[in-house]
ROFI-185237 format. One line per 3 residues: number of its first residue (from 1); their letters; for each residue x negated, y negated, z negated of N, C-alpha, C. Coordinates in nm, 4 decimals. Atoms other than C-alpha are relative to their C-alpha. Example, Ala and Ser with C-alpha at 12.3 -4.5 7.8 and 13.67 -1.06 7.14 Angstrom:
REM residues 2
1	AS	-0.0890:0.1190:0.0000:-1.2300:0.4500:-0.7800:-0.0900:-0.1200:0.0000; 0.0820:0.1190:0.0060:-1.3670:0.1060:-0.7140:0.0770:-0.1090:-0.0730;
REM end
This chain:
REM residues 181
1	MKI	-0.0478:-0.0275:-0.1428:8.1091:-1.3817:-1.9169:0.0517:0.1431:-0.0001; -0.0575:-0.1447:-0.0208:8.3246:-1.0792:-1.8261:-0.0591:0.0627:0.1128; 0.0419:-0.0799:-0.1127:8.2314:-0.7964:-1.6157:0.0994:0.0154:0.1074;
4	VKN	-0.0925:0.0010:-0.1139:8.3893:-0.8326:-1.2801:-0.0906:0.0283:0.1228; 0.0805:-0.0213:-0.1249:8.2792:-0.7592:-0.9133:-0.1004:-0.0984:0.0185; 0.1128:0.0905:-0.0388:7.9337:-0.9103:-0.8280:-0.0428:-0.0688:-0.1235;
7	TVV	0.0727:0.0456:0.1180:7.8267:-0.9490:-1.1854:-0.1146:0.1040:-0.0258; 0.0965:-0.1009:0.0327:7.4957:-0.7891:-1.2964:0.0066:0.0257:-0.1488; -0.0265:-0.0452:0.1328:7.5416:-0.5858:-1.6109:-0.1201:0.0726:-0.0635;
10	SVA	0.0972:-0.0700:0.0663:7.2825:-0.4765:-1.8577:0.0555:0.0813:-0.1210; -0.0661:-0.0939:0.0892:7.3762:-0.1805:-2.0730:-0.1025:0.0854:-0.0669; 0.0773:-0.0916:0.0819:7.1960:-0.0038:-2.3607:0.0769:0.1388:-0.0058;
13	YTL	-0.0826:-0.1269:0.0102:7.2830:0.3626:-2.3623:-0.0773:0.1162:-0.0652; 0.0597:-0.1183:0.0529:7.2270:0.6842:-2.5272:0.0892:0.1254:0.0829; -0.0589:-0.0989:-0.0699:7.2989:1.0056:-2.3137:-0.0181:0.1304:-0.0828;
16	SDA	-0.0069:-0.1323:0.0668:7.3882:1.3438:-2.4683:0.0827:0.0958:0.0825; -0.0897:-0.0988:-0.0554:7.5399:1.6607:-2.3619:0.1290:0.0063:-0.0805; -0.1182:0.0046:0.0502:7.8917:1.7577:-2.4520:0.0103:0.0515:-0.1467;
19	QGN	0.0219:-0.0543:0.1507:7.7735:1.9200:-2.7812:-0.0681:-0.1072:-0.0848; 0.0702:0.0987:0.0670:7.6014:1.5946:-2.8755:-0.1455:0.0035:-0.0146; 0.1528:-0.0003:0.0075:7.2427:1.6962:-2.8239:-0.0562:-0.1194:0.0970;
22	LIE	0.0535:0.1051:-0.0707:7.0364:1.3998:-2.7177:-0.0813:0.0377:0.1257; 0.0724:-0.0235:-0.1253:6.9118:1.4011:-2.3626:-0.0969:-0.1293:0.0259; 0.0775:0.1199:-0.0362:6.7868:1.0445:-2.3238:0.0644:-0.1289:-0.0731;
25	QSD	-0.0488:0.1320:0.0649:6.8059:0.7074:-2.5078:-0.0830:-0.1021:0.0654; 0.0726:0.1054:-0.0711:6.7206:0.3902:-2.3228:-0.0898:-0.0822:-0.0881; 0.0868:0.1087:0.0599:6.4182:0.1830:-2.4225:0.0428:-0.1430:0.0477;
28	EPM	-0.0397:0.1209:-0.0598:6.5235:-0.0793:-2.1824:0.1472:0.0144:0.0550; -0.1274:-0.0081:-0.0510:6.8790:-0.1541:-2.0841:0.0035:0.0445:0.1497; -0.0307:-0.0276:-0.1353:7.0126:-0.0018:-1.7546:0.0700:-0.1240:0.0573;
31	VYL	-0.0554:0.1114:-0.0553:7.0811:-0.2943:-1.5138:0.0556:0.0323:0.1409; -0.0533:-0.0335:-0.1206:7.3222:-0.2552:-1.2300:0.1028:-0.1238:0.0575; -0.0900:0.1041:-0.0644:7.5352:-0.4660:-0.9859:0.1433:0.0767:-0.0088;
34	HGG	-0.1322:-0.0553:0.0160:7.8992:-0.4111:-1.0731:0.0945:-0.0250:0.1079; -0.0890:0.0156:-0.1067:8.1625:-0.3610:-0.8184:0.0051:0.1026:0.1086; -0.0108:-0.1001:-0.1001:8.1407:-0.0394:-0.6414:-0.1224:0.0233:0.0930;
37	YDG	0.1246:-0.0039:-0.0774:7.7743:-0.0501:-0.5268:-0.0922:0.1258:-0.0285; 0.0801:-0.1178:0.0369:7.6754:0.2805:-0.6594:-0.1221:-0.0142:-0.0871; 0.1148:0.0308:0.0946:7.4486:0.1342:-0.9341:0.0108:0.0828:-0.1180;
40	TFP	-0.0223:-0.0877:0.1089:7.6049:0.3571:-1.1905:0.1188:0.0985:0.0336; -0.1090:-0.0889:-0.0350:7.8735:0.6235:-1.2058:0.1362:-0.0765:-0.0015; -0.1239:0.0779:-0.0196:8.2204:0.4995:-1.1011:0.0823:0.0046:-0.1247;
43	KIE	-0.0852:-0.0133:0.1184:8.3882:0.6165:-1.4304:-0.0583:-0.1021:-0.1074; 0.0456:0.1065:0.0947:8.1447:0.3949:-1.6284:0.0312:-0.1321:0.0485; -0.0368:0.1252:-0.0531:8.2129:0.0971:-1.3986:0.1459:-0.0287:-0.0397;
46	EVL	-0.1393:0.0154:0.0393:8.5871:0.1590:-1.4624:0.0190:-0.0341:-0.1390; -0.0001:0.0223:0.1421:8.5370:0.1581:-1.8316:-0.0437:-0.1354:-0.0481; 0.0518:0.1233:0.0360:8.3318:-0.1542:-1.8426:0.0716:-0.1256:0.0678;
49	DGR	-0.0740:0.1045:-0.0646:8.5467:-0.3532:-1.6047:0.0794:-0.0960:-0.0846; -0.0832:0.0819:0.0885:8.6722:-0.6624:-1.7693:-0.0581:-0.0260:-0.1359; 0.0472:0.0043:0.1335:8.4558:-0.6214:-2.0819:-0.1093:-0.1184:-0.0044;
52	EPG	0.1021:0.1105:0.0281:8.2014:-0.8737:-2.2320:-0.1137:0.0583:-0.0832; 0.1305:-0.0333:0.0793:7.8469:-0.8567:-2.3979:0.0620:0.0316:-0.1400; -0.0462:-0.0531:0.1314:7.8870:-0.6654:-2.7223:0.0848:0.1119:-0.0030;
55	FET	-0.0939:-0.1050:-0.0106:8.1393:-0.4213:-2.6013:-0.0688:0.1393:-0.0211; 0.0686:-0.1374:0.0210:8.0513:-0.0623:-2.7164:0.1033:0.1093:0.0314; -0.0980:-0.1232:-0.0187:8.2231:0.2672:-2.6199:-0.0837:0.1294:0.0251;
58	MVQ	0.0554:-0.1395:-0.0324:8.1643:0.6422:-2.5564:0.0742:0.0506:0.1160; -0.0574:-0.0572:-0.1197:8.2353:0.7881:-2.2097:-0.0472:0.1292:0.0217; 0.0386:-0.1318:-0.0456:8.2398:1.1548:-2.1286:0.0286:0.0188:0.1478;
61	LEP	-0.0163:-0.0349:-0.1427:8.1764:1.2524:-1.7689:-0.0115:0.1433:0.0187; 0.0041:-0.1370:-0.0356:8.2575:1.5898:-1.6379:-0.0949:0.0169:0.1167; 0.0995:-0.0317:-0.1077:8.0117:1.7431:-1.3797:0.0394:-0.0678:0.1265;
64	DDA	-0.0432:0.0606:-0.1258:8.2244:1.6219:-1.0843:-0.0108:-0.1576:0.0007; 0.0067:0.1455:0.0068:8.2055:1.2582:-1.2207:-0.1511:-0.0418:-0.0185; 0.1295:0.0367:0.0379:7.8260:1.2779:-1.2898:-0.0914:0.0551:0.1153;
67	FGE	0.0847:-0.0533:-0.0823:7.5712:1.4921:-1.1146:0.0467:0.1283:0.0915; -0.0554:-0.1033:-0.0782:7.8031:1.7561:-0.9595:-0.0101:0.1368:-0.0663; 0.0235:-0.1359:0.0516:7.8340:2.1260:-1.0221:-0.1261:0.0616:0.0400;
70	YDP	0.1288:-0.0652:-0.0302:7.5354:2.3439:-1.0227:0.0266:0.0841:0.1333; -0.0124:-0.0680:-0.1202:7.4923:2.4903:-0.6685:-0.1154:0.1090:0.0106; 0.1007:-0.1051:-0.0066:7.3132:2.8236:-0.6609:-0.0654:0.0020:0.1374;
73	ELV	0.0595:-0.0033:-0.1319:7.2584:2.7722:-0.2826:-0.1243:-0.0848:0.0018; 0.1140:0.0964:-0.0046:7.0103:2.4993:-0.3705:-0.1291:0.0704:-0.0618; 0.1243:-0.0618:0.0618:6.7682:2.7596:-0.5356:-0.0537:0.0853:0.1159;
76	KIE	0.0533:-0.0821:-0.1035:6.5277:2.9106:-0.2979:-0.1536:0.0479:-0.0471; 0.1373:-0.0620:0.0314:6.2070:3.1302:-0.3201:-0.0879:-0.0157:0.1306; 0.1060:0.0243:-0.0967:5.8983:3.0377:-0.1182:-0.1210:0.0788:-0.0310;
79	ARG	0.1327:-0.0562:0.0198:5.5588:3.1871:-0.0569:-0.0836:-0.0950:-0.0696; 0.0882:0.0863:0.0805:5.3158:3.0476:-0.3114:-0.1075:-0.0612:0.0850; 0.1069:0.0538:-0.0925:5.0599:2.9966:-0.0324:0.0426:-0.1263:0.0705;
82	RFP	-0.0495:0.1260:-0.0697:5.2725:2.7068:0.1036:-0.0234:-0.1197:-0.0846; 0.0090:0.1036:0.0891:5.1965:2.5037:-0.2032:-0.1462:-0.0251:-0.0520; 0.1336:0.0359:0.0590:4.8887:2.3167:-0.3506:-0.0197:0.0632:-0.1214;
85	EPL	0.0360:-0.0490:0.1279:4.7052:2.4608:-0.6311:-0.0740:-0.1154:-0.0750; -0.0837:-0.0820:0.0905:4.7114:2.4214:-0.9250:0.1497:-0.0329:-0.0034; -0.1419:0.0096:-0.0070:5.0819:2.4783:-0.9199:0.0564:0.0313:-0.1363;
88	EIG	-0.0550:-0.0133:0.1341:5.2823:2.4448:-1.2484:0.1601:-0.0152:0.0047; -0.1575:0.0184:0.0162:5.6528:2.4752:-1.3513:0.0188:-0.1411:-0.0399; -0.0491:0.1273:0.0423:5.8100:2.1463:-1.3591:-0.0444:-0.1005:0.1152;
91	MQF	0.0527:0.0867:-0.1242:5.6186:2.0066:-1.0413:0.1250:-0.0157:0.0951; -0.1092:0.0247:-0.0957:5.8496:1.8480:-0.7891:-0.0517:-0.0221:0.1435; 0.0259:0.0208:-0.1379:5.8543:1.8550:-0.4048:0.1220:-0.0469:0.0775;
94	EGT	-0.1047:0.0443:-0.1021:6.0644:1.6902:-0.1339:0.0233:0.0958:0.1095; -0.0273:-0.0948:-0.1119:6.2376:1.9160:0.1093:0.1448:-0.0113:0.0376; -0.1521:-0.0062:-0.0350:6.5661:1.9817:0.2974:0.0523:0.1452:-0.0185;
97	PEE	-0.0483:-0.1417:0.0078:6.7890:2.2737:0.2523:-0.0164:0.0664:0.1260; 0.0280:-0.0847:-0.1173:6.7312:2.5569:0.4938:0.1060:-0.0092:0.1117; -0.1164:0.0097:-0.0978:7.0763:2.5445:0.6580:0.0502:-0.1465:0.0256;
100	SDD	-0.0450:0.1413:-0.0085:7.0795:2.1648:0.6862:-0.0205:-0.0462:0.1595; 0.0097:0.0675:-0.1279:7.1392:1.9505:0.9929:-0.0891:-0.1185:-0.0162; 0.0875:0.1153:0.0135:6.9367:1.6400:1.0599:0.0491:-0.1138:-0.0757;
103	ELE	-0.0712:0.1080:0.0592:7.1813:1.4235:0.8921:-0.0201:0.0017:-0.1566; 0.0088:-0.0315:0.1454:7.1234:1.5678:0.5328:-0.1264:-0.0730:-0.0421; 0.1293:0.0575:0.0589:6.8879:1.3724:0.3071:-0.0852:0.1053:-0.0591;
106	ALI	0.0750:-0.1029:0.0694:6.5937:1.5505:0.1644:0.0257:0.0062:-0.1465; -0.0280:-0.0166:0.1325:6.6271:1.6808:-0.1799:-0.1314:0.0080:-0.0791; 0.1258:-0.0245:0.0817:6.3734:1.6915:-0.4732:0.0259:0.1311:-0.0688;
109	YTV	-0.0005:-0.1389:0.0473:6.3074:2.0486:-0.5557:-0.1050:0.0130:-0.1141; 0.0914:-0.0168:0.1127:6.1624:2.1407:-0.9043:-0.0461:0.1579:-0.0107; 0.0618:-0.1336:0.0170:5.9375:2.4388:-0.9509:0.0385:0.0601:-0.1441;
112	TDL	-0.0496:-0.0610:0.1278:6.1304:2.6577:-1.2150:-0.0574:0.1287:-0.0364; 0.0525:-0.1262:0.0405:5.9442:2.9832:-1.1989:-0.1223:0.0259:0.0964; 0.1002:-0.0462:-0.0926:5.6211:3.1214:-1.0647:-0.0450:0.1496:-0.0194;
115	AED	0.0502:-0.1392:-0.0071:5.4929:3.4633:-0.9605:-0.1324:-0.0005:0.0675; 0.1325:-0.0039:-0.0677:5.1632:3.5738:-0.8156:0.0085:-0.0550:0.1437; -0.0067:0.0375:-0.1401:5.2849:3.5199:-0.4623:0.1271:-0.0798:0.0321;
118	KVV	-0.1203:0.0675:-0.0313:5.6230:3.3494:-0.4898:0.0229:-0.1236:-0.1052; -0.0414:0.1198:0.0892:5.7638:3.0124:-0.6286:0.1509:-0.0203:0.0165; -0.1449:0.0310:0.0102:6.1213:2.9477:-0.7366:0.0203:-0.1509:-0.0031;
121	LDG	-0.0358:0.1344:-0.0093:6.2515:2.6059:-0.6371:0.1423:-0.0266:-0.0154; -0.1484:0.0172:0.0212:6.5723:2.4497:-0.7545:0.0161:-0.1509:0.0459; -0.0396:0.1393:-0.0581:6.7192:2.1465:-0.5586:0.1126:-0.0642:-0.0705;
124	NHP	-0.1136:0.0739:0.0811:6.9895:2.0778:-0.8144:-0.0607:-0.0958:-0.0923; 0.0451:0.0957:0.0997:6.9645:1.7691:-1.0380:-0.0068:0.0660:-0.1310; 0.0159:-0.0677:0.1303:6.8497:1.8816:-1.3825:0.1176:-0.0058:-0.0773;
127	LAG	-0.1186:0.0130:0.0773:7.1756:1.7722:-1.5217:0.1179:0.0413:0.0735; -0.1150:-0.0511:-0.0705:7.3951:1.9257:-1.2644:0.0825:0.1065:-0.0781; -0.0931:-0.0926:0.0560:7.6891:2.1311:-1.3931:0.0238:-0.0312:-0.1450;
130	MAL	-0.0118:0.0423:0.1358:7.6790:1.9453:-1.7301:0.0969:-0.1040:-0.0227; -0.0909:0.1181:0.0433:7.9453:1.7322:-1.9020:-0.0906:-0.0831:-0.0805; 0.0874:0.0839:0.0643:7.7644:1.4275:-2.0324:0.0770:-0.1068:-0.0657;
133	RFK	-0.0415:0.0997:0.0697:7.8291:1.1769:-2.2894:-0.0812:-0.1263:-0.0050; 0.0854:0.1248:-0.0026:7.7192:0.8119:-2.2499:0.0557:-0.0950:-0.1316; -0.0269:0.1040:0.0926:7.7206:0.5905:-2.5593:-0.0443:-0.1388:0.0612;
136	LKV	0.0335:0.1173:-0.0680:7.7189:0.2412:-2.4159:0.0232:-0.1229:-0.0764; -0.0176:0.1408:0.0575:7.6714:-0.1146:-2.5317:-0.0449:-0.1063:0.1103; 0.0340:0.1132:-0.0947:7.6874:-0.4117:-2.3016:-0.0827:-0.1061:-0.0611;
139	TEV	0.1029:0.0922:0.0615:7.3857:-0.6337:-2.3787:0.0100:-0.1473:0.0816; 0.0046:0.1058:-0.0809:7.4223:-0.8843:-2.0993:0.0771:0.0054:0.1249; -0.0765:0.0114:-0.1286:7.6399:-1.0020:-1.8057:-0.0288:-0.1338:0.0610;
142	REA	0.0348:0.1237:-0.0737:7.5394:-1.2547:-1.5420:0.0525:0.0072:0.1371; -0.0416:0.0076:-0.1434:7.6490:-1.3714:-1.1961:-0.1183:0.0620:0.0778; 0.1029:-0.0559:-0.0933:7.4734:-1.1729:-0.9184:-0.0493:-0.1162:0.0902;
145	TAD	0.0609:0.0975:-0.0966:7.2469:-1.3794:-0.6866:0.0526:0.0503:0.1422; -0.0353:-0.0320:-0.1418:7.3343:-1.3943:-0.3180:-0.0834:0.1184:0.0498; 0.0821:-0.1054:-0.0370:7.0429:-1.1615:-0.2507:0.0379:0.1392:-0.0556;
148	EVE	-0.0443:-0.1314:0.0508:7.1624:-0.8936:-0.4869:0.1248:0.0426:0.0591; -0.1324:-0.0363:-0.0599:7.5165:-0.9072:-0.3371:-0.0433:0.0470:0.1564; 0.0409:-0.0363:-0.1364:7.3557:-0.8850:0.0158:-0.0675:0.1435:-0.0003;
151	HEH	0.0762:-0.1203:0.0011:7.1210:-0.6038:-0.0852:0.0859:0.1197:-0.0673; -0.0976:-0.0931:0.0751:7.4071:-0.4320:-0.2913:-0.0659:0.0767:-0.1168; 0.0541:-0.0515:0.1258:7.2019:-0.3744:-0.6095:-0.0714:-0.1217:-0.0748;
154	AHG	0.0562:0.1034:0.0808:7.0603:-0.5723:-0.8966:-0.1497:-0.0087:0.0225; 0.1435:0.0120:-0.0110:6.6958:-0.7058:-0.8802:-0.0454:-0.0264:-0.1467; 0.0436:0.0079:0.1429:6.6492:-0.6666:-1.2593:0.0879:-0.0860:-0.0828;
157	ADG	-0.0774:0.0705:0.0919:6.7781:-0.8358:-1.5720:0.0213:-0.1439:0.0476; 0.0026:0.1590:-0.0328:6.6773:-1.1874:-1.4459:0.0467:-0.0189:0.1517; -0.0329:0.0226:-0.1418:6.7533:-1.1289:-1.0722:-0.1189:-0.0355:0.0875;
160	LHV	0.1172:0.0415:-0.0754:6.4079:-1.2186:-0.9653:-0.1134:0.1094:0.0080; 0.1101:-0.1059:-0.0181:6.1613:-0.9559:-0.8303:-0.0596:-0.0195:0.1295; 0.0558:0.0464:-0.1241:5.9453:-1.0827:-0.5548:-0.1136:0.0936:0.0338;
163	VDE	0.1019:-0.0973:-0.0467:5.7253:-0.8456:-0.3497:-0.1300:-0.0873:0.0260; 0.1224:0.0777:-0.0483:5.3657:-0.9690:-0.3160:-0.0466:0.0489:0.1245; 0.0330:-0.0260:-0.1403:5.2066:-0.9642:0.0201:-0.0673:0.1303:0.0113;
166	DED	0.0694:-0.1421:-0.0106:5.0045:-0.6395:-0.0490:0.0978:0.1044:-0.0014; -0.0998:-0.1008:-0.0118:5.3276:-0.4569:-0.1118:0.1009:0.0006:0.1210; -0.0921:0.0177:-0.1088:5.5194:-0.5946:0.1867:-0.0326:0.0844:0.1119;
169	DDD	0.0150:-0.0969:-0.1212:5.5672:-0.3331:0.4634:0.0009:-0.0777:0.1337; -0.0080:0.0628:-0.1384:5.6311:-0.5947:0.7341:-0.1324:-0.0424:0.0459; 0.1345:0.0507:-0.0711:5.3402:-0.6845:0.9720:0.0133:-0.1472:0.0253;
172	DED	-0.0240:0.1411:-0.0501:5.4981:-1.0261:1.0393:-0.0511:-0.0854:-0.1131; 0.0714:0.0891:0.0938:5.2549:-1.2706:0.8684:0.0749:-0.1325:-0.0205; -0.0701:0.1221:0.0222:5.4873:-1.5634:0.9043:0.1176:-0.0016:-0.0958;
175	EPP	-0.1167:-0.0059:0.0956:5.7569:-1.4400:0.6719:-0.0505:-0.0077:-0.1341; 0.0392:0.0090:0.1484:5.7439:-1.5384:0.3010:0.0305:0.1322:-0.0699; -0.0342:-0.1150:0.0833:5.7508:-1.2728:0.0273:0.1397:0.0274:-0.0030;
178	RVL	-0.1495:-0.0255:0.0085:6.0907:-1.0990:0.0270:0.0281:0.0681:-0.1297; -0.0504:-0.0610:0.1248:6.3006:-0.9746:-0.2619:-0.0057:0.1470:0.0219; 0.0103:-0.1477:-0.0104:6.2303:-0.6061:-0.3333:0.1304:0.0677:-0.0335;
181	H	-0.1304:-0.0743:0.0356:6.5247:-0.3773:-0.3262:-0.0177:0.1473:0.0442;
REM end
């Protein structure tokens, strides 16, 4: 089956920086709904469109096509007393930029440095500002289910992922388990 809009694509990948240094290698394939649903980077979708299982390629993404340029405005220094102890470099917290309006989504800030009374937080994605190379191999292509198209994302390699009643946020007991998305 060819990769076209509303197919679910499984892709094994290796991610490296522009110098070839390994960043991540997939243990399990990345699974996404093809067709502009933001399941992967648009440039990757463009390269895979019309391809079939077994297709292999290398794609280089510049920062604007991946995680964006590094934004020094997203680095902030906060009083250490505002954070739980023990506090360690690499810990992450959710927050909004100081000069944000209510419409901006919260960012994940990573602790990048600690002083006795201060904490340095960085709201940039760890790969922001980097050109990235993806080595890709299409492992499987299937038609998306109606639920996947409606929810605008894949529900796993097989398309079936049911929420059990304990995970269901709805209080309506008359509803059957719903598809997780």
